[in-house]
C-alpha positions in Angstrom: 24.3 -41.2 -5.5 20.6 -40.6 -6.1 20.6 -37.9 -3.4 23.6 -36.2 -5.0 21.8 -36.1 -8.4 18.7 -34.5 -6.7 20.8 -31.9 -4.9 23.3 -31.0 -7.6 20.9 -28.8 -9.7 19.9 -26.9 -6.6 23.4 -26.2 -5.7 24.3 -25.0 -9.3 21.2 -22.8 -9.3 22.1 -21.2 -6.0 25.7 -20.6 -7.2 24.3 -18.8 -10.3 22.1 -16.3 -8.5 24.1 -15.7 -5.3 25.6 -12.2 -4.7 29.2 -11.9 -5.9 31.9 -9.7 -4.3 32.5 -6.5 -6.2 29.6 -7.0 -8.7 27.6 -3.9 -9.6 24.1 -3.6 -8.1 21.5 -6.0 -9.4 23.8 -7.7 -11.9 23.7 -11.4 -12.3 27.2 -13.0 -12.8 27.3 -16.5 -14.3 30.3 -18.5 -13.4 32.5 -19.7 -16.3 31.7 -23.4 -17.2 28.5 -23.4 -15.2 25.5 -24.9 -17.2 22.3 -22.9 -16.9 19.7 -24.7 -14.8 16.0 -24.1 -15.2 14.4 -23.0 -11.9 11.7 -25.2 -10.5 8.1 -24.0 -11.1 7.4 -23.9 -7.4 6.7 -20.3 -6.2 6.8 -18.9 -9.7 5.9 -15.2 -10.1 2.5 -16.2 -11.5 1.9 -18.7 -8.6 2.8 -16.1 -6.0 0.4 -13.5 -7.6 -2.5 -16.1 -7.8 -1.9 -17.1 -4.1 -1.8 -13.5 -2.9 -5.0 -12.6 -4.9 -6.9 -15.7 -3.9 -8.2 -13.8 -0.7 -10.8 -11.0 -0.9 -8.9 -8.0 -2.3 -8.2 -4.8 -0.3 -6.1 -1.7 -0.6 -2.6 -0.8 0.9 -0.8 2.4 1.6 3.0 2.4 2.2 4.8 4.9 4.4 7.3 5.0 1.4 8.4 3.0 -1.4 12.0 3.8 -1.6 14.6 4.5 1.2 18.1 5.8 1.0 20.7 4.7 3.6 23.1 7.3 2.3 26.8 6.5 2.8 27.6 3.4 4.8 30.8 1.5 5.5 31.4 -1.7 3.5 30.4 -4.7 5.8 27.8 -2.8 7.7 24.4 -4.5 8.3 21.6 -2.0 7.8 17.8 -2.5 8.1 14.8 -0.3 7.3 11.2 -0.8 8.3 8.4 0.2 5.9 5.0 0.8 7.4 1.9 -0.6 5.6 -1.7 0.5 6.3 -4.7 -1.5 5.2 -6.8 1.2 3.5 -9.5 -1.2 2.2 -12.5 -3.1 3.6 -11.1 -6.6 3.9 -8.1 -7.9 6.0 -4.8 -7.4 4.3 -2.7 -10.6 4.1 0.9 -10.3 3.0 1.7 -13.8 1.7 5.3 -13.2 0.8 8.0 -10.6 0.6 10.6 -11.7 -2.0 14.0 -9.7 -2.1 15.9 -9.4 -5.4 19.1 -10.7 -3.9 20.4 -13.0 -1.1 22.1 -10.0 0.5 18.6 -8.7 1.6 16.5 -10.6 4.2 12.8 -9.6 4.7 10.7 -9.8 7.8 7.0 -8.8 7.8 3.7 -8.9 9.6 2.5 -12.4 9.2 -1.0 -12.1 10.6 -3.9 -10.4 8.7 -3.9 -6.6 9.0 -7.4 -5.5 9.7 -8.9 -2.5 7.8 -7.4 0.8 9.2 -4.6 -1.1 11.0 -0.9 -1.0 10.3 1.7 -3.6 9.7 5.5 -3.6 9.0 7.9 -4.9 6.4 11.6 -4.8 7.4 14.4 -5.2 4.9 17.8 -6.2 6.4 20.8 -5.6 4.1 24.4 -6.9 4.3 26.7 -4.6 2.4 29.8 -6.9 2.7 29.9 -7.8 -1.0 29.3 -4.4 -2.5 31.2 -1.2 -3.4 29.8 2.1 -4.5 26.1 2.8 -5.3 23.6 0.0 -5.0 19.9 -0.2 -5.5 18.0 -3.2 -4.1 14.3 -4.1 -4.4 11.8 -6.5 -2.9 8.4 -7.6 -4.1 5.5 -7.6 -1.7 2.8 -10.3 -2.6 -0.5 -9.5 -0.9 -4.2 -9.6 -1.6 -4.3 -6.3 -3.6 -5.3 -5.7 -7.2 -1.8 -4.8 -8.4 0.5 -7.4 -6.9 3.4 -7.4 -6.5 4.2 -4.1 -4.9 7.8 -3.1 -5.3 9.8 -1.4 -2.5 13.4 -0.7 -2.4 16.4 1.0 -1.0 19.8 2.5 -2.1 23.1 2.9 -0.4 26.5 4.4 -1.2 28.9 1.8 0.1 32.4 3.3 1.2 35.5 1.2 1.7 
């Protein structure tokens, strides 16, 4: 019973923020009868920024901040890779890439990127639960002055 009590708030929280079928882009849908649950303070926005900026700061250049997949069929899995270049004097450390929705999964260069070198951030998108135009974003937490850096993509999902 004690384990159930510990797990129940997490299950409710996940249900509240999961992507829902036929919801419009970036819209949170709260289930009827579900009680709001406060998110734990672990990995709060402020904590992620502090962690990212705890290393010596550097500069970053992105190949692009926004990508358009164009028209895609509902249910397709798409991915796009953003190239990052360390334009500063200290190693670039990407501590986390946090997508705005569970339909997007990030992958990124985990080892420090030396000055002048390049790294990658890949966003993988599952279009199964969407129709029409969608815009998704992810936040990059790194040892740069203005963290997080926001990247995103759009798609026009066809039936």
